[in-house]
DRENMARLO-991021 format. One record per residue (C-alpha): chain; y negated, z negated, x; residue number from 1. Coordinates in steps of 0.5 Angstrom, whole numbers, plus 500, padded with zeros to 3 digits. Each point is the difference from the previous one (the first is absolute). Example, Ala and Ser with C-alpha at 12.3 -4.5 7.8 and 13.67 -1.06 7.14 Angstrom:
2
chaine,c2,c3,c1,num
A,509,484,525,1
A,493,502,502,2
% end
This chain:
414
chaine,c2,c3,c1,num
A,500,475,570,1
A,502,494,497,2
A,508,501,501,3
A,503,499,506,4
A,507,504,500,5
A,504,494,499,6
A,496,497,494,7
A,501,508,497,8
A,507,500,501,9
A,501,493,497,10
A,496,502,493,11
A,505,506,500,12
A,506,495,501,13
A,498,496,495,14
A,499,506,495,15
A,507,503,502,16
A,502,492,497,17
A,497,501,494,18
A,504,507,499,19
A,507,497,500,20
A,498,496,495,21
A,498,505,495,22
A,504,502,494,23
A,502,507,501,24
A,500,503,493,25
A,493,502,500,26
A,503,507,502,27
A,506,503,497,28
A,505,498,495,29
A,495,495,497,30
A,494,504,498,31
A,505,506,497,32
A,503,494,495,33
A,493,498,498,34
A,498,507,499,35
A,506,502,496,36
A,501,494,496,37
A,493,496,499,38
A,495,506,498,39
A,503,503,494,40
A,497,496,497,41
A,497,493,504,42
A,499,495,496,43
A,495,494,501,44
A,499,494,495,45
A,504,505,495,46
A,495,506,501,47
A,501,507,502,48
A,495,499,507,49
A,504,506,503,50
A,503,506,497,51
A,502,507,502,52
A,496,506,497,53
A,506,505,498,54
A,506,499,505,55
A,501,494,507,56
A,502,504,506,57
A,497,501,507,58
A,499,508,503,59
A,498,502,506,60
A,497,507,503,61
A,500,504,506,62
A,493,498,503,63
A,499,508,502,64
A,502,502,493,65
A,496,495,497,66
A,494,502,505,67
A,501,507,498,68
A,501,500,492,69
A,494,503,496,70
A,495,494,498,71
A,502,499,493,72
A,493,500,498,73
A,495,504,502,74
A,494,496,503,75
A,500,492,501,76
A,494,496,501,77
A,500,493,503,78
A,495,494,499,79
A,499,494,504,80
A,495,494,500,81
A,498,497,507,82
A,496,494,502,83
A,496,496,505,84
A,504,494,498,85
A,497,493,498,86
A,495,497,504,87
A,496,494,500,88
A,493,499,501,89
A,495,495,502,90
A,496,500,494,91
A,507,498,496,92
A,502,507,497,93
A,507,503,501,94
A,499,507,499,95
A,506,506,501,96
A,497,508,499,97
A,507,504,498,98
A,498,508,500,99
A,505,505,496,100
A,501,507,502,101
A,505,506,497,102
A,503,505,505,103
A,504,507,497,104
A,505,504,503,105
A,498,505,500,106
A,493,497,502,107
A,494,500,496,108
A,494,499,504,109
A,495,498,496,110
A,505,495,496,111
A,502,497,507,112
A,492,498,501,113
A,500,496,494,114
A,500,493,500,115
A,500,494,495,116
A,498,494,504,117
A,499,492,497,118
A,498,493,503,119
A,503,495,498,120
A,495,493,501,121
A,502,493,499,122
A,495,495,501,123
A,503,491,501,124
A,493,499,496,125
A,503,502,493,126
A,492,500,497,127
A,499,506,505,128
A,499,507,497,129
A,502,505,505,130
A,496,506,496,131
A,507,503,497,132
A,498,507,498,133
A,502,507,497,134
A,502,506,504,135
A,496,503,503,136
A,500,507,504,137
A,499,502,508,138
A,502,506,504,139
A,498,505,495,140
A,503,498,495,141
A,507,500,503,142
A,501,493,501,143
A,498,493,495,144
A,500,493,502,145
A,499,493,497,146
A,500,493,501,147
A,505,495,496,148
A,498,493,500,149
A,507,496,501,150
A,502,494,495,151
A,499,494,502,152
A,506,496,504,153
A,500,495,505,154
A,505,502,504,155
A,504,508,501,156
A,492,503,500,157
A,504,505,505,158
A,505,501,496,159
A,495,502,494,160
A,495,504,503,161
A,505,504,504,162
A,505,502,493,163
A,493,501,496,164
A,498,505,505,165
A,506,504,503,166
A,503,500,491,167
A,493,502,497,168
A,498,506,506,169
A,507,503,499,170
A,501,500,492,171
A,493,502,499,172
A,501,506,505,173
A,506,502,497,174
A,497,500,494,175
A,494,504,502,176
A,504,505,504,177
A,506,501,494,178
A,498,506,498,179
A,500,503,507,180
A,508,498,499,181
A,504,506,497,182
A,507,498,503,183
A,500,493,503,184
A,498,495,502,185
A,502,495,505,186
A,497,492,501,187
A,500,498,507,188
A,504,494,497,189
A,502,497,494,190
A,499,504,493,191
A,497,493,498,192
A,495,495,503,193
A,505,495,503,194
A,496,496,504,195
A,496,498,493,196
A,507,499,496,197
A,502,496,506,198
A,495,494,499,199
A,504,498,494,200
A,505,497,504,201
A,496,498,505,202
A,495,495,499,203
A,498,497,493,204
A,492,501,501,205
A,502,508,502,206
A,505,500,494,207
A,494,497,495,208
A,495,505,503,209
A,506,506,498,210
A,500,498,493,211
A,492,498,498,212
A,496,504,505,213
A,498,506,498,214
A,499,503,507,215
A,508,500,502,216
A,502,502,493,217
A,495,506,501,218
A,504,502,506,219
A,506,500,497,220
A,498,503,493,221
A,498,505,505,222
A,505,502,502,223
A,504,500,493,224
A,494,504,498,225
A,502,505,506,226
A,507,501,499,227
A,499,502,492,228
A,495,505,503,229
A,506,503,505,230
A,505,499,494,231
A,495,504,495,232
A,499,506,505,233
A,507,500,502,234
A,499,499,507,235
A,505,496,504,236
A,497,493,503,237
A,503,497,505,238
A,500,494,506,239
A,503,501,507,240
A,501,493,502,241
A,501,500,508,242
A,501,492,500,243
A,502,496,494,244
A,502,492,499,245
A,504,501,493,246
A,505,494,500,247
A,503,502,494,248
A,506,502,501,249
A,502,495,506,250
A,497,495,495,251
A,505,501,496,252
A,506,501,504,253
A,499,494,503,254
A,501,496,494,255
A,508,502,501,256
A,501,502,507,257
A,497,499,507,258
A,495,505,500,259
A,497,502,508,260
A,495,504,498,261
A,493,498,501,262
A,498,505,494,263
A,503,505,497,264
A,497,506,505,265
A,505,496,505,266
A,505,500,495,267
A,499,508,497,268
A,499,502,508,269
A,507,496,501,270
A,503,504,494,271
A,497,506,501,272
A,502,500,508,273
A,506,505,503,274
A,503,498,506,275
A,506,504,504,276
A,507,499,502,277
A,496,497,506,278
A,496,495,497,279
A,493,504,502,280
A,495,502,494,281
A,501,508,497,282
A,492,503,501,283
A,502,507,497,284
A,500,498,493,285
A,494,497,496,286
A,504,495,494,287
A,497,497,493,288
A,501,497,494,289
A,500,502,493,290
A,494,498,497,291
A,500,493,497,292
A,495,497,495,293
A,497,493,502,294
A,498,495,495,295
A,500,494,505,296
A,495,496,504,297
A,493,503,501,298
A,503,506,495,299
A,501,496,494,300
A,493,500,497,301
A,500,507,499,302
A,507,500,498,303
A,502,502,493,304
A,501,493,498,305
A,494,498,505,306
A,493,498,497,307
A,496,504,504,308
A,496,494,501,309
A,497,501,493,310
A,497,506,501,311
A,501,506,496,312
A,505,506,501,313
A,498,507,496,314
A,508,502,501,315
A,507,498,499,316
A,501,493,504,317
A,506,503,504,318
A,496,506,502,319
A,496,495,505,320
A,507,497,503,321
A,500,501,508,322
A,506,504,501,323
A,502,502,508,324
A,505,503,505,325
A,501,498,507,326
A,501,505,505,327
A,502,498,508,328
A,498,504,506,329
A,505,497,505,330
A,496,504,506,331
A,495,496,500,332
A,504,494,496,333
A,494,500,494,334
A,502,499,493,335
A,495,502,495,336
A,498,498,493,337
A,498,506,495,338
A,498,497,493,339
A,497,503,494,340
A,498,498,493,341
A,507,502,495,342
A,497,504,495,343
A,500,505,508,344
A,507,499,502,345
A,504,499,492,346
A,502,508,501,347
A,506,501,506,348
A,497,507,502,349
A,493,497,501,350
A,503,493,503,351
A,504,507,505,352
A,494,503,501,353
A,496,494,503,354
A,505,497,504,355
A,501,508,503,356
A,492,500,502,357
A,500,492,503,358
A,507,503,504,359
A,497,506,503,360
A,494,496,501,361
A,503,495,503,362
A,505,504,505,363
A,494,505,501,364
A,494,495,502,365
A,505,494,503,366
A,497,496,495,367
A,495,500,495,368
A,499,506,496,369
A,494,504,504,370
A,496,499,494,371
A,500,492,501,372
A,499,501,508,373
A,494,504,499,374
A,497,495,494,375
A,503,494,504,376
A,495,503,506,377
A,494,502,496,378
A,499,493,497,379
A,502,495,506,380
A,494,497,503,381
A,502,500,507,382
A,500,493,505,383
A,493,503,503,384
A,497,501,494,385
A,502,494,497,386
A,496,497,505,387
A,494,504,500,388
A,500,500,491,389
A,500,491,502,390
A,494,501,505,391
A,496,504,495,392
A,502,495,495,393
A,498,494,504,394
A,493,503,500,395
A,499,501,493,396
A,502,494,498,397
A,496,496,505,398
A,507,496,502,399
A,505,501,505,400
A,508,500,499,401
A,503,494,501,402
A,504,500,506,403
A,506,494,502,404
A,502,499,507,405
A,506,505,498,406
A,496,506,498,407
A,497,499,508,408
A,507,498,503,409
A,503,506,497,410
A,496,505,501,411
A,498,500,492,412
A,493,501,502,413
A,497,507,501,414
% end
């Protein structure tokens, strides 16, 4: 331990001096004001970037009542994709490998066994051909995989290989197993590949790739086709977002008022939090918002007024718009955002069914729905497995993982 008690107390005292200078409006009345006066609709640059689907309101439900209610959807399927994380090797290659898995409630063992694996590789030498191949089957055809060569970039190689692996594996597995889903599919994360769509605002080189290169565009196109498949089948598709960094509300509020929240999740958490007469957080009820349609930030390209990166949309463009509601679990002080394409949330009865399903699951599981948790467990690659895979890849490449002093110092190399 490097901190003596006197050092520890000194740091805590400094933090206390900071806290006395922080504006307390982040909690309570100001969040209420923003919710009630700014969001119906939220306008930015003469565009409606956020507006309610139906009435603007906040609701609550007893935790026990929510957990014990009947499931509106008889079966639920969850889908997740996990990666080994981008890894650089001494031969100049940067690699990430993702595997996607689908889980069912009730369980389906054959479905749980299936995987879709994508290995995306970037070479610092733009003339190198890494042998991009078609899909190949393995594990008695329960699973399949492919190599994807990433477009050449001069920086952000890690971001490119990670996003392409993660999202291509996820959307391909969801499309492959779509017919297994009878009632409801819940993606672990947003309904569109926001990590890719965010490239347009990250760096000009990435923005150009998103517009000009077929590989990221093919991934986005596959998500559009996935939505169309589920709309055609009339089976709802939603995304369960555990952590989000959207700033549509906070950015718009800051143009007119002081906004003390770091992002929209912090705002919605405060707008939904309930306290008793003593100022303590109440934990007996889940609180949640109405559904909203979102057209700001990374949701703009697939809004009715967006260009969808020039990709073809077979349905009415409004069907693809991102709609969402937020649910706050005070027991863990966690806020979740649940997304769905607008095609699934126009009807009030279906909106209510989706809301009640998610509330039931969150109340029962103290967190993400069981189908999502099971998919996360299936797709996750453990730290030990990542290390073993890296060693196996080193042997196949006849090259070592590129290591830094920090890797050794902080024990990042296993």
